[in-house]
N, C-alpha and C positions, 0 to 999 in steps of 0.2 A: 516368783522371781528366780532367774538363773544366777548362779554364783558369778563373782568377778572372773572375767576371762581375758586371755591375751588374744586380741583380735587384730589380725593383719588386714589392712584395707588395701586391696589391689586396685590401682588406678592407672589410667593412661599417663605415660610419663609427661606429656605436654601439659597436664593440669597442675604439675608441681612447680611452684615458684622457687627460684633460687634464693630469694630473700626469706622465704618461709616454708622450707621443705617438710616441716612437721605439721603444717596446717594449724598453727596455734592462734592465728588471728584471721578475722573475716576480711577478704579482699573487697575492693570497691564494687566489683561485680560479683555478687554472691554466686557460689558454685556448689553443685551437689556434693562434691567431695568434702568441702569444708562443713557443710551442714551435717553430713553423716558422721564425720570424724568428731565433730563437736557433740553430737547427740550421744555417741558411744562413750565419750569421756564423761559427760554428765551422768550417764548410767553407771559409771564407776568402773568401766573396763580399761584395761591397759591396751593402748593402741600403738601399733607400728604401721608404717606405710611403705609399700613397694611400688615404684613406678615401672611400667612396662612399655617398651617400644618394639625393639627387635632382638633383644638379648634373652633368649629362652633359657640358656644355661645359667645366666646371671640370676634370673627370676627363681629358678629352681634352687640355686645355691643359697639365696637369701631366705627362701621359705624354709629350707632345711636348717639354716642357722637360727632363724627366729623361732621355729617350731611352735606356731600359733595353735591355739585351741580351735579356732575357726577363722576362715577367710571371708571378709566381706567384699564381694566381687563387684567392682564398679568399672571394669574395663569394657571397652566397646570395640577395640580393634587390636591388630598386631601388625607392625610394620606399615601402618597406614591403611590396611585393608580390613574393612568391617566384616567381611566374610570369614576372617580368621578368629572372630570372637569365640567361636565354638572350640577352636583348638587350644585356647588358653585354658578353658575349663576342662578340656580333655586331659591336660597335664595335671590339673588339680585332682581329677578323678583317679588318674594312675598313681598319684602320690598318696591317695586315700586320705585327702584332707577335706574335712567338712567345709562347705562354702555356701554362701547365700545365692539364691536365685536359680535360674534354669540351668540344667546340665547340657552337655553337648547335643543330646538328641533334641531337646526342646529348642535350642538355638538354631539347629539345622532346619527343623521343620518350619519354624517361623520366619527365618531369614529369606528363604526363596518363596516369593509371593505366589508363584505358579504352583509349586509343590504344595504349599499350605492350602491353597484353594482346592486343588485336586483332592487332597486328603479329606478336607471338610465335606466336599460334595459326595464322596464315597459314603460318608456317615450321614448323608441326607441333611446336612446343615446348609441352608441356602446362602449362596455367595453370588456376587454379580457375575453375569456371563463374561467370559474373558478369552483373550487370545494370548498364547505364549509366542513371543517373537524373538527367536534366537539371532545373535549376530551372524552375519555371513549367509543368511538364508532369505529367500524372497518372502515378502509379506503376503501371506495368504489369508483371505478374509472368509470366515465361515458364513454361510447364508443365514444361520440362526442368530448371528450377532446383530445387535441393534445399536445404532448411533443415537446420541453422542457417546463417545468413549473417552476414558481418562487414561492417558499413556504415562507410564512410570518406569523408572529403573526397577528391575525385578529384585534387586538385592540390597536396596538401601532402606533407611528408616528415617524417622524424624521429618518426614515430608521432603527430604532431599530429592531434587530433581522434579518436584511438582510445582507448577506455576499455573497461571490462568491459561497459558498457551498449551497446557497439557490436555485441556478439554478440546477434542476434535469432533467435527460434525460430518465429515465425509472421508472417502477413501484417500483423496489427495492429502488432506490434512493429517490423516493417520500415517501415511508413508513418510511425510516430512518430519513428523514428530518422532517416529520410531528411528529414523536415520539420525536425528539429533541425539536421542538417548544412546544409541549405539556408539556414536562418535564421542560424545561428551563424557559419558560415564563408563565406556568401555565394558559393557555388559549387556546381557539380553534384556529385552523390555517386556512389559505386560500391558495390555490394553483391556481395561475393564469397562463394562457398561456403566454409565453414570446413573446412580440411583437417586431419584428425587425424593427428598424426605428429611426427617429430623436425624441429626447425627449425634450419637451418644458415645461416651467413653466410660467403660465399666471396669472398675478396679476390683480385683479379687485378692484375697489373702488366705493362705493355708495350703494344706496338702491332703490329708485324709478327709478332713472336714473343711469346707470352703465357706468363707464369709464374703458376701457381695456388698460392697460399700455403695453409698448413694451415687447415682449416676451424674456425670457432668454432661453438658450439652454445648454444641457449637451453634451459637445464634448468629444468623446473618440475614441481611435485608435483601431479599430477592428482587424487590421492586425498584431498586435504584441502579441496577446493572453492576453491582459489585461482585466480589468473589463469592462463589457458592461452594467452594471446597476449602479444606484446611491446607492451603499451600504453605510453602516455606515462609513466604512473607507474612502470611496470616499468623503462623505459629510464633515467629521470632521477632516481629517488628511491631512494637506498640503503636507508633505513629500511624502505620498503615492500617491497623485495626481501628483506631480512632477515626481515621478518614472515612472508612466505609461502614462505621457503626457496627463493628463485629465484636462480639463478646463471648467469653467462655464462662458459663455459670452452671448452677445446679438445675437439673431437669425436673419438671413437674409431670408426672405420668400417673395413670390410674393404677390401683393395686394389681389389677389383672395384667396390665402390660408390664409392670415391674416384675411380677412373678414370672412371666413368660421370658422376658429378657434375661433375668437372673438364671433361669433354668438352662437356657441355650448357652449362655456364657460359661456356665460351669462345665457343660459338656465340651465346649471348645477348649477350655483350659486343660481338661483331662486328655482329650484326643491329642493335643499338641505337646503334651509332656511339660507343661508349665509347672513351676515349683515355687513355693514360698509366697510369691506375689506376681501379679501380672495385670495387664490391661487389655481389654477387648474393645475395638472400635467397630461400630455398626451403624447402619441407617435403618429407619423404619418409614416405609412409604405412607402416604395419606390413607391408603387402604389397610394399613396395619401389618404389611408384610415386612419381615425382617431380613436383612442381608448383612453378613459379616464382611467388613472391609479389611481389617488388619487384626493380628494378634501380636501383642508386644510383650515378650519376655524381658525381665529386668528393665522395666520402664523407668524414666527419670524420677528420682526420689527427692529432688530439690524441694526444700521448704517453700510452700506457697504455690507449687505447681499442681497439675491435675491430680496426681495420685495422692500426694500428701493432703491436699484439700479434701478429697473424698474421705480419707481416713479421719481427718479432723471432724468432718460433718457426722461421722459415725461415732464420735465420742473419744477418739484416740488423739492424745497430744502427739507432737512430732516424735518426741523421745519414746513414747509408748509404742508408736508405729514401728520405729527402728528396732525396738526391743522385741516386738512380735516377730519381725522378719528374722532376727538373729536367733530367737528361740526355735523357730521352725527348722532352721539349718542345723542347730545343735541337736535337736531331738531326732532329726532324720539321720544324722551322722554321715560318715564318708560313703 
């Protein structure tokens, strides 16, 4: 066990309730921030909280005033822009404060889906064929690309910008969806070849030595015409999942496949500079070919969600899991 620490939990300001700024009680809609803060207190740590929106000097001043032993980083944006998540941790790095999760390099490499896939391909990690589609430029379609394609905003996460309409079957559909992404999300788009197969979510924990937790799987019914991708509706709307018979559960795979998936996910984790914990999303075709879809630094730690569920299946209580993440950051240092 690590000694009692002063842990500052850095959160997006919008998650702080004016009625309960110290996260002392669980709200009607459970939130990651409350779960983590409660776990840290159960573990015996002294917890302080800093909300971040657009006041960088204020954040630095509070951190210097509080002088925590370690920062538990739960921020996802700055001034409403998710692409600035890396800049927040850059400040922590410059202040030489130990903090949980990925550093600026890891967040940068994973945020841009095009950059991420290009880097993995260089290392001979299979990814879906894709097109990078910048704003303000004509859509050019490589002869090697194969429809159907999934069109996404290139800089979002949590399935934001992904719906059933994201799956396009021809050039006209591609151009229309790319135009929508450019206009609605005000960023460049990526179009990836749709990979038919089983979709797995693989949580890893550690730094020098990595632990691979039991895989989660996206179960969907292809034969009734329902969603075949983890769209925003699929991820966040329980009624929608029930309507289409969609479930997220634990995967059953052969020992050989489990070993292969774990080995590749460890390699992806290291290539992309993930730290402490992370989640890799992938598909495996009926022929057994693996393709990496996404790499998620600092994935959602809410109790009962994919990452915590995988940790629990591996034998870690929620508090034990939070303790392990904190210990990784403390041992690594600033």
